DOTI-233301 format. One line per field, with one value per residue (C-alpha): residue number from 1; x, y, z. Coordinates in steps of 0.001 Angstrom, whole numbers, always signed. Example, Ala and Ser with C-alpha at 12.3 -4.5 7.8 and 13.67 -1.06 7.14 Angstrom:
2
migu <- 1, 2
c1 <- +12300, +13670
c2 <- -4500, -1060
c3 <- +7800, +7140
***
This chain:
598
migu <- 1, 2, 3, 4, 5, 6, 7, 8, 9, 10, 11, 12, 13, 14, 15, 16, 17, 18, 19, 20, 21, 22, 23, 24, 25, 26, 27, 28, 29, 30, 31, 32, 33, 34, 35, 36, 37, 38, 39, 40, 41, 42, 43, 44, 45, 46, 47, 48, 49, 50, 51, 52, 53, 54, 55, 56, 57, 58, 59, 60, 61, 62, 63, 64, 65, 66, 67, 68, 69, 70, 71, 72, 73, 74, 75, 76, 77, 78, 79, 80, 81, 82, 83, 84, 85, 86, 87, 88, 89, 90, 91, 92, 93, 94, 95, 96, 97, 98, 99, 100, 101, 102, 103, 104, 105, 106, 107, 108, 109, 110, 111, 112, 113, 114, 115, 116, 117, 118, 119, 120, 121, 122, 123, 124, 125, 126, 127, 128, 129, 130, 131, 132, 133, 134, 135, 136, 137, 138, 139, 140, 141, 142, 143, 144, 145, 146, 147, 148, 149, 150, 151, 152, 153, 154, 155, 156, 157, 158, 159, 160, 161, 162, 163, 164, 165, 166, 167, 168, 169, 170, 171, 172, 173, 174, 175, 176, 177, 178, 179, 180, 181, 182, 183, 184, 185, 186, 187, 188, 189, 190, 191, 192, 193, 194, 195, 196, 197, 198, 199, 200, 201, 202, 203, 204, 205, 206, 207, 208, 209, 210, 211, 212, 213, 214, 215, 216, 217, 218, 219, 220, 221, 222, 223, 224, 225, 226, 227, 228, 229, 230, 231, 232, 233, 234, 235, 236, 237, 238, 239, 240, 241, 242, 243, 244, 245, 246, 247, 248, 249, 250, 251, 252, 253, 254, 255, 256, 257, 258, 259, 260, 261, 262, 263, 264, 265, 266, 267, 268, 269, 270, 271, 272, 273, 274, 275, 276, 277, 278, 279, 280, 281, 282, 283, 284, 285, 286, 287, 288, 289, 290, 291, 292, 293, 294, 295, 296, 297, 298, 299, 300, 301, 302, 303, 304, 305, 306, 307, 308, 309, 310, 311, 312, 313, 314, 315, 316, 317, 318, 319, 320, 321, 322, 323, 324, 325, 326, 327, 328, 329, 330, 331, 332, 333, 334, 335, 336, 337, 338, 339, 340, 341, 342, 343, 344, 345, 346, 347, 348, 349, 350, 351, 352, 353, 354, 355, 356, 357, 358, 359, 360, 361, 362, 363, 364, 365, 366, 367, 368, 369, 370, 371, 372, 373, 374, 375, 376, 377, 378, 379, 380, 381, 382, 383, 384, 385, 386, 387, 388, 389, 390, 391, 392, 393, 394, 395, 396, 397, 398, 399, 400, 401, 402, 403, 404, 405, 406, 407, 408, 409, 410, 411, 412, 413, 414, 415, 416, 417, 418, 419, 420, 421, 422, 423, 424, 425, 426, 427, 428, 429, 430, 431, 432, 433, 434, 435, 436, 437, 438, 439, 440, 441, 442, 443, 444, 445, 446, 447, 448, 449, 450, 451, 452, 453, 454, 455, 456, 457, 458, 459, 460, 461, 462, 463, 464, 465, 466, 467, 468, 469, 470, 471, 472, 473, 474, 475, 476, 477, 478, 479, 480, 481, 482, 483, 484, 485, 486, 487, 488, 489, 490, 491, 492, 493, 494, 495, 496, 497, 498, 499, 500, 501, 502, 503, 504, 505, 506, 507, 508, 509, 510, 511, 512, 513, 514, 515, 516, 517, 518, 519, 520, 521, 522, 523, 524, 525, 526, 527, 528, 529, 530, 531, 532, 533, 534, 535, 536, 537, 538, 539, 540, 541, 542, 543, 544, 545, 546, 547, 548, 549, 550, 551, 552, 553, 554, 555, 556, 557, 558, 559, 560, 561, 562, 563, 564, 565, 566, 567, 568, 569, 570, 571, 572, 573, 574, 575, 576, 577, 578, 579, 580, 581, 582, 583, 584, 585, 586, 587, 588, 589, 590, 591, 592, 593, 594, 595, 596, 597, 598
c1 <- -46607, -45260, -46869, -48888, -50493, -50195, -50321, -54128, -54357, -52123, -54185, -57320, -55617, -54150, -57459, -59394, -56890, -56896, -60705, -61043, -58625, -60336, -63717, -62207, -60555, -63889, -65392, -62382, -63944, -67470, -66207, -63835, -66251, -67033, -66923, -70474, -69597, -66402, -67908, -71649, -71763, -73819, -76665, -77444, -77051, -79766, -80753, -79285, -75836, -75820, -77064, -74606, -71802, -72750, -72746, -69410, -67831, -69078, -67765, -64107, -61277, -61255, -64951, -64763, -61638, -63400, -66535, -64369, -62580, -65893, -67265, -64119, -63577, -67139, -69711, -72291, -74196, -71267, -71750, -74358, -71409, -71649, -75443, -76331, -76146, -78974, -81328, -80084, -79688, -83403, -84243, -82198, -84326, -87642, -86605, -83103, -82190, -84877, -83942, -80313, -81252, -83700, -80998, -78861, -75509, -72151, -71038, -72966, -70808, -72605, -75548, -73865, -74048, -77624, -78714, -76789, -75730, -72905, -69126, -69197, -71077, -68451, -65670, -67625, -68105, -64390, -63500, -65911, -64526, -60959, -61923, -63617, -60885, -57795, -58893, -61899, -61149, -57477, -58526, -60874, -58266, -55820, -57761, -58742, -55077, -54111, -56517, -54927, -51579, -53004, -54310, -50929, -49230, -51657, -53072, -50117, -47588, -45500, -43075, -43711, -40956, -42435, -46166, -45964, -45061, -48195, -50296, -48724, -49465, -53141, -53527, -52055, -54845, -57395, -55838, -56020, -59712, -60568, -58317, -59317, -62978, -64273, -67356, -68820, -65683, -65728, -69424, -69345, -66066, -67809, -70603, -68149, -66169, -69302, -70392, -66921, -66395, -69816, -69450, -65970, -67059, -69994, -67613, -65283, -68195, -69397, -65928, -65399, -68659, -67684, -64293, -66012, -68489, -71701, -73766, -75195, -71718, -70557, -73343, -72670, -68937, -69344, -71831, -69246, -66689, -67076, -64624, -65957, -68285, -70413, -71057, -74859, -74783, -77119, -77848, -79616, -77755, -79571, -76413, -74300, -72982, -74940, -72200, -71905, -75649, -75283, -72492, -74582, -77664, -75749, -73577, -76664, -78763, -75756, -75670, -79268, -78351, -76155, -73261, -69941, -69653, -73146, -74615, -72387, -74094, -77564, -76725, -75585, -78906, -81370, -84039, -85196, -86994, -83723, -81975, -84393, -84120, -80324, -80266, -82778, -80724, -77574, -79268, -80537, -77336, -74873, -76607, -78790, -77232, -73491, -72365, -73595, -70886, -68297, -69934, -70051, -66344, -65588, -67551, -65794, -62448, -63270, -63307, -60480, -58150, -59029, -55763, -54488, -52392, -54545, -58292, -58647, -56025, -58327, -60260, -57310, -55879, -59149, -58791, -55497, -56612, -59918, -59476, -57476, -54818, -56506, -59377, -57302, -56501, -60228, -60768, -57746, -59044, -62424, -60789, -58786, -62041, -63553, -60511, -60513, -64213, -63717, -60400, -61333, -64548, -62654, -60164, -62938, -65013, -62110, -61052, -64605, -64303, -60922, -62143, -65735, -65576, -62040, -60410, -63405, -65117, -62170, -59194, -60206, -63805, -63379, -61504, -62946, -64667, -61925, -59276, -61178, -61216, -57440, -56910, -59396, -57202, -54233, -56343, -57069, -53336, -53169, -55918, -54167, -50921, -52646, -54327, -51024, -49381, -52159, -51864, -48100, -48284, -51282, -50775, -54029, -57462, -59148, -57100, -58317, -61925, -61940, -60623, -63149, -66156, -65392, -64347, -67409, -70040, -69951, -71950, -74558, -77491, -76316, -76642, -80271, -80997, -79743, -82604, -85258, -84897, -85056, -83260, -79977, -77732, -74234, -72821, -74195, -72839, -69376, -69496, -70408, -67489, -64991, -66207, -66170, -62486, -61871, -63596, -61768, -58341, -58938, -60281, -57885, -54642, -54721, -56836, -58797, -61909, -60233, -60454, -63979, -65467, -63725, -65484, -68874, -68700, -66849, -64065, -61069, -57659, -56682, -59433, -58557, -61686, -59952, -58592, -60398, -62168, -65208, -65899, -66115, -69859, -69288, -66822, -69301, -72122, -69973, -68881, -72487, -73648, -70933, -70981, -74784, -74971, -72333, -73930, -77511, -76432, -74512, -77376, -79901, -77623, -76984, -79352, -81222, -80441, -82017, -85648, -85309, -82473, -84551, -87517, -85372, -84013, -87485, -88860, -85852, -85340, -88994, -88230, -90937, -93056, -92965, -89486, -90093, -93364, -92070, -90621, -93794, -95869, -93524, -93788, -97341, -98409, -99438, -96482, -96214, -93411, -93880, -93455, -95680, -93879, -96219, -96221, -92426, -91996, -94397, -92528, -89298, -90781, -92011, -88654, -86836, -88942, -88183, -84403, -84255, -86410, -84158, -80991, -82436, -84194, -81032, -79229, -81946, -81912, -78152, -77518, -80897, -84483, -85357, -89083, -88448, -86064, -88663, -91266, -88928, -87944, -91633, -92260, -89323, -90708, -94165, -92874, -90424, -93276, -95208, -92162, -91777, -95424, -95169, -92000, -93773, -96692, -94308, -92590, -95927, -96850, -93438, -94037, -97420, -96024, -93307, -95481, -92568, -89596, -87755
c2 <- +37335, +35693, +32545, +33576, +30245, +28796, +25233, +25041, +26056, +23186, +20794, +21854, +21284, +17909, +16866, +17431, +15398, +12583, +12391, +12307, +9390, +7658, +7798, +6320, +3522, +2691, +1996, +138, -3317, -2528, -199, -2815, -5701, -5006, -2406, -1420, -880, +1010, +3360, +3658, +2623, -474, +1919, +2502, +6263, +8213, +11507, +13439, +11861, +12064, +15668, +16827, +15078, +16821, +20201, +19460, +18362, +21451, +23660, +23306, +25312, +27475, +28434, +31177, +32536, +32668, +34314, +36843, +37673, +38205, +40487, +42581, +43032, +43444, +43428, +41013, +40771, +38873, +36136, +34913, +33127, +30979, +31064, +30423, +26597, +26407, +26633, +23287, +21804, +22344, +20542, +17632, +17695, +17401, +15240, +13942, +12834, +10151, +8996, +8444, +6346, +4250, +3513, +1959, +2327, +2192, +5335, +7813, +6896, +3519, +5535, +5672, +1939, +1794, +4683, +3618, +308, -1332, -1126, +2617, +3015, +900, +3112, +6228, +4942, +4188, +7594, +9345, +7451, +8337, +11961, +12262, +10440, +11833, +15318, +16696, +15196, +16301, +19731, +20191, +18730, +21266, +24379, +22971, +22274, +25757, +27197, +25079, +26586, +30097, +29168, +27679, +30938, +33451, +31646, +29545, +32208, +29768, +31098, +30147, +27556, +25750, +25773, +22737, +20572, +21574, +20922, +17486, +16558, +17480, +15819, +12661, +12684, +13034, +10043, +8024, +8844, +7781, +4710, +3199, +4089, +4115, +6238, +5494, +6790, +9842, +10582, +10327, +12200, +14816, +15077, +15881, +18227, +20086, +20828, +22053, +24098, +25769, +26656, +27982, +30275, +31587, +32324, +34229, +36241, +37194, +38237, +40224, +42144, +42881, +44174, +46542, +47799, +46016, +45379, +48913, +50426, +47984, +49009, +52717, +52453, +50341, +52835, +55586, +53770, +55800, +53808, +50333, +48818, +47072, +50015, +49859, +46282, +45111, +41380, +41172, +40418, +43153, +45170, +42250, +42191, +40046, +37449, +37043, +36392, +33748, +32137, +31918, +30542, +27957, +26767, +26712, +24569, +22454, +20894, +19639, +16316, +15851, +13688, +13132, +12943, +14408, +11398, +9121, +10335, +9940, +6435, +5572, +6591, +4013, +4845, +7650, +9466, +9696, +10846, +13767, +14605, +14567, +16925, +19264, +19427, +20095, +22889, +24698, +24318, +25139, +27887, +29607, +29172, +28606, +31513, +34398, +34087, +34164, +37241, +39043, +38353, +39632, +42832, +43340, +42844, +45819, +47979, +46348, +45500, +48010, +47435, +43951, +42492, +39359, +39585, +35887, +36206, +38515, +35632, +33862, +37277, +38037, +34775, +35953, +39559, +39301, +36045, +35844, +33195, +29974, +30489, +30778, +27088, +26307, +28321, +26831, +23408, +24337, +25237, +22015, +20137, +21814, +20863, +17253, +16746, +17842, +16199, +12796, +12774, +13615, +10816, +8241, +9498, +9530, +6049, +4779, +5739, +4084, +870, +514, +2087, +1265, -1573, -3841, -3018, -3422, -5011, -7617, -8679, -11770, -10550, -11082, -8126, -7753, -7718, -4940, -2977, -3337, -2081, +727, +1906, +2007, +3953, +6479, +7168, +7682, +10315, +12083, +12221, +13633, +16343, +17310, +17664, +20008, +22125, +22468, +23503, +25888, +29615, +30343, +29050, +31367, +29883, +26378, +27549, +29137, +25922, +23827, +25994, +26057, +22391, +21179, +23417, +22215, +19049, +20861, +20407, +16945, +15753, +16885, +15415, +11993, +11928, +13858, +13008, +9507, +10490, +11363, +8417, +7193, +8808, +12184, +11718, +10841, +13827, +16015, +14816, +15127, +18518, +19744, +18950, +20463, +23718, +24013, +23292, +25665, +28357, +28268, +27072, +28177, +31334, +30335, +32296, +35504, +37340, +36305, +36824, +40187, +41219, +39835, +41291, +44450, +43877, +46190, +44783, +44798, +42281, +38727, +36603, +33361, +34540, +37670, +36875, +39029, +36931, +33537, +33528, +34268, +31376, +29053, +30176, +29621, +26160, +25125, +26402, +24683, +21399, +21151, +21862, +19222, +16614, +17067, +17129, +13870, +12257, +13126, +11947, +8539, +5670, +5853, +3479, +8, +175, -2661, -828, +2360, +462, -926, +2513, +4036, +1585, +1903, +5680, +6735, +10098, +12596, +11244, +14239, +13454, +9687, +9396, +6960, +4632, +4783, +3834, +911, -151, -1356, -875, +2001, +4179, +5994, +8577, +8630, +12422, +14527, +17321, +20100, +18953, +18689, +22193, +23572, +21755, +23202, +26709, +26297, +25036, +27797, +30373, +28717, +28727, +32165, +33705, +32209, +33530, +37026, +36922, +36166, +38928, +41441, +40459, +41004, +44099, +45300, +45702, +43458, +43558, +42430, +39786, +38364, +38258, +36439, +33889, +33175, +32784, +30393, +28287, +28012, +27066, +24615, +22798, +22769, +21301, +18620, +17579, +17299, +15211, +12803, +12514, +11907, +9105, +7454, +7559, +6112, +3085, +2584, +2933, +350, -1892, -2285, -449, +915
c3 <- +33037, +36127, +37400, +40473, +41309, +44797, +46087, +46302, +42631, +41628, +43731, +41813, +38480, +39420, +40985, +37751, +35761, +38322, +38577, +34787, +34532, +37475, +35739, +32583, +34533, +36173, +32731, +31330, +31653, +30456, +27744, +26360, +25886, +22240, +19480, +20378, +24032, +23165, +20582, +21446, +25137, +24344, +23362, +27023, +27496, +29334, +27704, +30634, +30263, +26467, +26382, +29030, +27157, +23912, +25673, +27352, +24078, +22259, +25092, +24210, +25723, +22599, +22780, +25456, +23756, +20384, +21808, +23673, +20436, +18596, +21328, +21660, +17936, +16651, +19458, +20866, +17594, +16085, +18670, +16182, +14587, +17720, +18161, +14501, +14588, +17146, +14149, +12876, +16345, +16984, +13738, +15041, +18214, +16394, +13441, +12684, +16201, +16299, +12824, +13699, +16711, +14691, +12113, +14919, +13167, +14913, +13043, +10928, +7900, +7739, +6429, +3010, +2348, +3620, +1403, -1709, -3213, -5091, -4868, -5358, -2073, -291, -1593, -695, +2830, +3150, +1760, +4117, +7096, +6144, +5506, +8895, +10821, +9135, +7981, +9865, +13281, +13357, +12071, +15038, +17398, +16000, +16904, +20303, +21081, +19838, +22388, +25100, +24152, +24617, +28055, +28969, +28026, +29525, +32567, +33659, +32751, +30722, +28114, +24494, +24454, +27500, +26807, +24564, +27562, +29493, +26391, +25879, +29498, +29228, +25816, +27356, +29941, +27126, +25393, +28609, +29103, +25563, +25444, +28789, +29159, +25594, +24990, +28446, +30120, +27877, +28520, +32293, +32515, +30349, +32918, +35685, +33459, +32318, +35880, +36829, +33669, +33907, +37586, +36898, +34071, +36129, +39010, +36691, +35278, +38775, +39881, +36678, +37192, +40796, +39600, +37157, +39777, +38808, +35687, +35512, +35699, +33025, +30641, +31281, +30658, +27533, +26099, +26488, +24296, +21147, +19025, +19870, +17265, +19908, +22230, +21715, +23125, +20361, +20533, +17176, +13928, +11969, +11290, +10124, +6531, +4079, +3730, +7464, +7661, +4941, +6951, +10108, +8327, +6300, +9167, +11376, +9077, +8199, +11674, +11361, +9763, +12812, +11733, +13458, +17228, +17580, +15761, +17859, +21063, +19534, +18332, +21876, +23492, +24851, +22284, +19998, +22837, +24769, +21574, +21156, +24848, +24692, +21711, +23372, +26572, +24563, +22594, +25688, +27689, +24959, +23015, +25616, +29065, +28734, +26494, +28639, +31326, +28525, +26992, +30328, +30911, +27405, +28086, +31403, +29684, +27432, +30578, +32516, +29587, +26844, +24959, +24194, +21393, +20826, +21476, +22295, +25035, +27025, +28577, +30246, +31219, +33006, +34904, +36332, +36858, +38758, +40658, +43885, +44426, +45427, +42984, +39827, +39886, +39951, +36764, +35054, +36103, +34595, +31291, +31396, +31970, +28909, +26875, +28082, +27359, +23755, +22967, +24435, +22387, +19210, +19808, +20348, +17425, +14961, +16049, +15441, +11755, +11404, +12983, +11781, +8339, +7251, +9206, +9893, +6615, +4241, +6016, +8601, +9192, +11374, +14467, +17923, +19549, +22144, +19408, +17668, +20922, +21326, +17775, +18470, +21318, +18961, +16440, +19185, +19483, +15703, +15831, +18723, +16766, +13678, +15770, +17363, +13942, +12761, +15914, +15533, +11866, +12028, +12539, +14383, +15434, +12904, +10055, +10922, +11318, +7852, +6259, +8202, +7284, +3562, +3419, +5306, +3749, +145, +865, +2983, +567, -473, +3125, +3130, -283, +811, +3315, +1425, -2293, -3714, -6954, -5251, -6108, -5341, -8467, -7448, -3930, -5246, -7586, -4639, -2527, -5369, -6543, -2949, -2688, -6103, -5181, -1868, -3362, -6269, -3944, -1011, -2593, -6245, -5756, -8888, -7929, -6780, -10107, -11224, -7756, -7411, -10614, -9528, -5994, -7098, -4590, -4357, -5238, -1568, -630, -1762, -2119, -1101, +2259, +3475, +6779, +5971, +2847, +4570, +3900, +210, -49, +1657, -651, -3738, -2547, -1875, -5278, -7315, -5399, -5470, -9212, -9896, -7642, -8877, -12530, -12199, -10251, -12956, -15773, -14180, -13280, -9958, -7114, -7403, -6332, -3824, -2084, -1976, -490, +2318, +3120, +3024, +5576, +7837, +7822, +7275, +5584, +4614, +1796, -570, -1943, -2186, -4149, -6840, -4199, -2113, -5155, -5848, -2212, -2765, +872, +3137, +4138, +7478, +7614, +11433, +11556, +9324, +7448, +8541, +12150, +12204, +10772, +13388, +16177, +14788, +14894, +18481, +19695, +17806, +19608, +22943, +22501, +20854, +23577, +26247, +24564, +24239, +27593, +29557, +27685, +28490, +32163, +32326, +30200, +28907, +30043, +32982, +32120, +28541, +29827, +32225, +29473, +27097, +29749, +30462, +26719, +26512, +29374, +27803, +24370, +25918, +27653, +24378, +22604, +25269, +24963, +21176, +21399, +23756, +21327, +18406, +20298, +21111, +17425, +16537, +18756, +17145, +13610, +14195, +16350, +18746, +20200, +17121
***
């Protein structure tokens, strides 16, 4: 494809890069005052800024490409691979978000030493920080950078041997944003990038629909595609294979405990009310509002580009096909903004683990705050380098996603048990981490489970359990089962955590009482969990209805029944208001329970 950009397109692209760096430079002084200012913005973020930043970070350059690939290959119902995590995100809104903010850590990994005790907990914290900074963060960076390479090839028309230079240039801007501005620079650059990226994707969707001839024509032509699996335009996951449903449910609930960069934003909020508000805004923007323009473009691409070698390349091809010169640069700039918002967050988040949970905890504890910030900026460069190495060595985005899902899913139930069950101890947690690695290595590299699982699932010889894409859910389920059994068994066979340590955690985190009865009895005083279990589950249900109704309602308005769509949107609005009122009441009770600002 020949490069068909004109001068105004290049101005748009350069302008986005320059504004992003300018925002970071503006926050250089305030962001560099201390570790707390560099990594959690001095705990000053408003819910609007934090929520928009979370949405911008989640909307990476690879996200529209991935959603387009799902729609083209399997239909809209497979977008539930994207939508599924909203189930856990809503639980963060009504429960875990406030808890993270009350804990007031610098990173979520600090939780380990608060929950457990002894030298083993210190080592586990260091291991978790290294795992997050040097494995998980570069893995995510890798697939985001791979997507940027696809955009460089398809949208900019660069040959394969030249695209790496465009990617390096944009990654360098992401490094600058993270290094100079710290989290504040990242967050407020995110705000700008979110607005631009969202407007750009909406513009592309509108132009794509016009090119097809309108929404009604689009629906008619898609319905006539006899060989396409998604021709009925079903938005419900009823026809999905069992293992795919397991994948969506597990991955969805797995985000509820909200670690990583999500916890970093919540920890940076002004108080727990702003943390809940930020998570709620993120959930609505990212899962209900932002994906529909991507889906519409994917559907239009089925009509305009019915044959294509790589499904995920359809999105950038549509950018060049339906947009006139002068507008293409705006869309490319929007995709660059999406990329920058994600990559700069990952750099800052990974560096926070290196500094707070490895360097300051184990290597040097008496440096000045400004010295720590300087070293943090160097750590940011280390994370960027690791991400680049992963991107260069990986074959595809899907390959990295499969590794990430299986690697990250094994400790799913352990993360919940750390909050909900007093008997989970440091030995069980260590066993969980170690067995998780063992299962993943045995599964993905030594194919140890291929033969027994082929017998259990009655798989044909041509379907390898360890690598087949359709069995990702089965691999996740097996990892969760084995890791949980190992962790719980070790926890029950070893002594519990010291009671005094458990009491301190109980009063600080205020988990539900049902899993902490022995500790509550030993406490010897009235215990207020702040949020009642039944009330929290009901709030979760209400908010789930609100987000689900909005997702389905927008879809019906666009490609289904307008009357049903209007009804669902009204239902979403009513349940959203109900959710908001309950969150306000919960916060008022929290202030009363603590007797002060928590």
